[in-house]
Residue, then its C-alpha position, 0 to 999 in steps of 0.5 A: m499500500s502507498k500513502f497519498v496526500l490530498i491537497y485541497h485548493g479553494g472551497t467555500s465556508p458555509a454561510n449558515d448552520e444549514e449549509k454547514d450541516i449539509m457540508m459536514a454530512a457530505w464530508g461524513k459520507w465521503m469518510e465513511d465510504t473511504g473507510e480504513a483507506l482514510i488514514d488522516i482526515g487532515n485539517p483546513l490550512g490557514p494562510p501560508a508563511s512563505i520563503g522564496g518565489t510567489a505561487a498562486d493558488p495556496a492550499s486550503g487543507y489536506s487529507l491522507i489516504e492509503a491505496e494500492d496505486g494512483d488509480q485506486a487513490m483517484a477512485l477513492v477521491k472521485d466522490h469527494p465533496m470538494a471534487k464537486e464544488d465549483g472552482a475547488r481542486i484536489d491535487i493527489y500526490e503519492a508520498f514516497n517512503m525515504 
């Protein structure tokens, strides 16, 4: 099994409690469907402190999953709530053991 880091870009904060409940239910379903492959749900990220050049599109959060390969990782992420949100993006990186 390999570890994959999901890096979230974009996404919107819920405007009210009803939207928050809907968002949390969608995340809960994805977590349940992903099962033991989800090894760290992760967290939202704040603004970065940066060194070096300028890069657009900062990360807004992350999660860690485990999968046999990139195809399985993609299958686990295809129904992720952020994958369905306008303008949001999920980058999937394999984490190599050192």
